[in-house]
C-alpha positions in Angstrom: 0.0 0.0 0.0 2.8 2.4 0.8 4.2 2.0 -2.8 0.8 3.2 -4.2 1.0 6.3 -1.9 4.5 7.1 -3.1 3.3 6.8 -6.7 0.4 9.1 -6.0 2.6 11.7 -4.3 5.2 11.5 -7.1 2.5 12.0 -9.8 1.0 14.9 -8.0 4.3 16.7 -8.0 4.5 16.6 -4.2 7.6 14.6 -4.0 10.3 13.4 -6.3 12.2 10.1 -5.8 15.4 12.1 -5.1 14.0 14.1 -2.2 12.1 13.2 0.9 10.2 16.1 2.4 8.4 14.2 5.1 10.9 12.8 7.6 8.4 10.4 9.2 7.0 8.1 6.6 4.3 6.9 9.1 2.5 10.2 8.3 2.1 9.3 4.6 -1.3 7.5 5.1 -2.7 10.5 7.1 -1.6 13.0 4.4 -3.2 10.8 1.7 -6.4 10.5 3.8 -6.6 14.3 4.3 -6.1 14.8 0.5 -8.8 12.3 -0.3 -11.1 13.9 2.2 -10.7 17.3 0.6 -11.3 15.7 -2.8 -14.5 14.0 -1.6 -15.7 17.3 0.0 -15.2 19.1 -3.3 -17.1 16.5 -5.2 -20.0 16.6 -2.8 -20.5 20.4 -2.8 -20.2 20.6 -6.6 -22.7 17.8 -7.0 -25.1 19.5 -4.7 -24.6 22.8 -6.4 -25.1 21.5 -9.9 -28.2 19.6 -8.8 -29.6 22.8 -7.3 -28.8 24.8 -10.5 -30.4 22.2 -12.8 -33.6 22.3 -10.8 -33.7 26.1 -10.7 -32.4 26.9 -14.2 -31.5 24.3 -16.9 -28.8 21.8 -17.5 -26.7 23.9 -20.0 -26.8 26.9 -17.7 -25.7 24.8 -14.7 -22.9 23.2 -16.6 -21.6 26.5 -17.9 -21.8 28.0 -14.5 -19.6 25.3 -12.9 -17.3 25.3 -15.9 -16.8 29.0 -15.3 -16.1 28.4 -11.6 -13.5 25.7 -12.6 -11.8 28.1 -15.0 -11.7 30.8 -12.3 -9.9 28.4 -10.0 -7.1 27.5 -12.5 -5.0 30.6 -11.8 -5.4 30.0 -8.1 -4.1 26.4 -8.5 -1.3 27.5 -10.7 -0.1 29.8 -8.0 0.0 27.0 -5.5 2.1 24.6 -7.6 5.5 23.7 -6.4 8.5 24.6 -8.6 9.9 21.7 -10.6 13.0 20.1 -9.3 15.8 18.8 -11.5 17.5 15.4 -10.9 20.6 17.3 -10.0 19.0 18.9 -6.9 19.7 16.8 -3.8 
């Protein structure tokens, strides 16, 4: 199971194989659980919101509204990304 967590962390850009940010690897499952909890929370509020918008408006309007919210979030996410590390950095 720990290997899958390492793969997920590496693919998300959180960690490269050449650097270890977390000194205590026992915390890895808790960090992964917190990330998944945040993901599930995002899915639940967006599902609730689009369902509410579909009932009050129409499906195309609801879809475009949430697409706009997603596009608005992209610059925020880009600002939170970690700088890429080269293999030469130790």
